[in-house]
N, C-alpha and C positions, 0 to 999 in steps of 0.2 A: 427856093426851099419848097419841098412838096408838102401837102397837107399832113401826111404821116410824120414827116420830120418835124414840122412845127408842133404838132400835137405831142409827139414824143418828148420834145424839149420842154413843153409846158407841163406835162404830167410828171415828168421826171423831177422838175423843179418843185412841184407840189409835194411829191413823195419825199424829196430831200429836205423839205422844210418842216416835216413832222417833228415836233419836239421830242427829245430822247425819252422822256417819261411816258409820253403818249404812245410812242413806238413800242416801248417795252410792254405796256399794257395791252396793246393790240396784238403784239407777237404772242403774249401769253394766251390770249383768247383764241388766236388763230391756231396755235399748237393744240389747244383743247379741242377745237373743231376738227382738226385733222385726226387726232387720237380717237374721237368719238364717231368719226365717219365709218359706216359699216364696210365700205370698200377697203379702208385702211385696216380695220380690225380683222377682216377675213384674209387679207393678202399675206402671203408668205414671202414674197419678193416685191421690193419697191424700187422703182427708178425715181431719183430725186435730183435735187440741185444743191450746190453749196452756195448759200446766200453771200452776196457781195454788196458793199455800199449800203444803201437804204432799203434793199430788198427785205421782204418779210423773213425773219430769222426762224427757220423751221428746224434748227439744230436740236432743240429739245424733243421734238417728235421723232427725228431720226435716231437720236440716242435711245429713246424708249423702244423704237423698233428693233434696234440692235440688242438691247437688253432682253427683249422678248424672243430673241433668236431669229428674227426675220432677216432675210438677205437684203442688204441695202447696196444699191449701185449708184454711182455718181458719174457724170459725164466728163470725158476728156475731149476738148475741142481739137480738131485736126484742121488747122487753117488751110493747108495745101489742098485738101479735098473739100473744105468747107462743110465738114460733117462732124458728128459726135459719135464716140464709142463709149458705152457705159461699162465701168469696171467696179467690181465688188470691193467694198471697204469693210474693215472690221472695227474701225474707229475714225471719228472725224478729226482726230489729232494727227493722223498719218498723212495728211494731204500736203501737196507741194504746189508752189505757184506754177501755173501752166500758162497756156495761151491766154492772152489778154489780161494776165495777172490774176486769173480766177483760180482758186484752190482746186486741185484735181488729185485723183488717186495716182499713186506712183506707177511706174512701168511694170512692177512685179505683181500688181493686183490682177486678179482674174478678170478677163474681158468677157462680157456677157454676149452670148449669141441670143439674139432676141427671138427665141422660140419659147422660152419659159419666162413669163412675166405676168404680173397681176395688176400693177398699179403704177402710174407715172404721175408724180407731182410736178407740175409745169409752172415755171416762173413767168412773170410778165410785168411790164410797167403798168399796164391796165388790161382789163378784159371787158367785153360787152355781154349783154344779157343772152346772146346766142353762143357764148363761149369762145368767140374770136379774141385774139390777144394782140396787144401792141408790145412788141419786144424791142430790142436794141437796134434792130435793122440788119443783123447779119444773116438771118434766115435759118440759123442752125436748127431751132426747134421746129419750124415749119417743115423743113425737109425731113427731119426725123419723124414727125408725126404723120406726114403724108405717106411715108413708107411703112407705117405701122398703124393702120386704121383700126385694127381690132384691139388695140391697147386701151385699157380703161384709164381715163385721164381726169385729173383734178387740177384746175387752174388755181393758183394761189396769189391773192392780192388783197390789199386793204380796201374796205368798202368805199372810201372816198375816190378810189380809182376804178370803180365799176361804172361803166357807161351804158346808156341805152343802146348805142351802136358805135362802132369804130370804123374808120376807113379800112378797106381790105382789098387785097389783090387776089388773083386766081390761085396763087401759090399758098395763101394763108390757110392754116388748118385750125379747126376749132377743137376745144376740149369738151368733154361730156358735161362737166359741171364746174362751177367756180366756187371756191370756198373763201370766205372773208372772216374777219374777226367777229362779225355779227351773226354767225351761224349758231 
C-alpha cells in the first residue's frame, strides 16, 4: 500500500466517523462560506460536484445558485476515457446514478464546452495548505484541472481534513483556495 493509499483510507475513515449532527452543522457553515465567497457571488456559471457519502453537502449552495439564475454544471464521469464532462442542470432532483454510483446529469442535459466558466467547486477527501488535494485515486479531477489551469477553483472540505502538506505526484493539480466550515 502506498503512502497516498494509506492516508486516503485513514482520512476517509475520519470523515466517515463525523457524527451526523456535527456534519450537518459543518455543512451549514460550509454552505454559508461558499455563498459569502466573492468568487461565488460574482460567478454566473459554476462547475460543482454532487456530494456522495460523507462528502460535504453543498446542495444548499447549489440550489441557491440555481435560484439566483446562475448556470450550474455537474460532472459525468466517462470511465472509458477516464475523464469528466460537465453538463448543465436545472435541478438537483433530476440526477441519475452514473459511473461509480455517483448521481450525474442525464444525457439530455447540455454539455459544457469549457470556454465559458467562472468557478469550479472541487471535492476532495483532504486538502493541504497549498491547495493540493487527496481524492479517491481515479485522477479525474487532476486530469480535468490540469487541462484547465485558468479555471478559478475552490477546494471544499472540512477543517479537520485540512493538512499542512499531502503527498503528491507530478500529475496532481492544486486549487486556488480551500474553503472549510471555519471560513
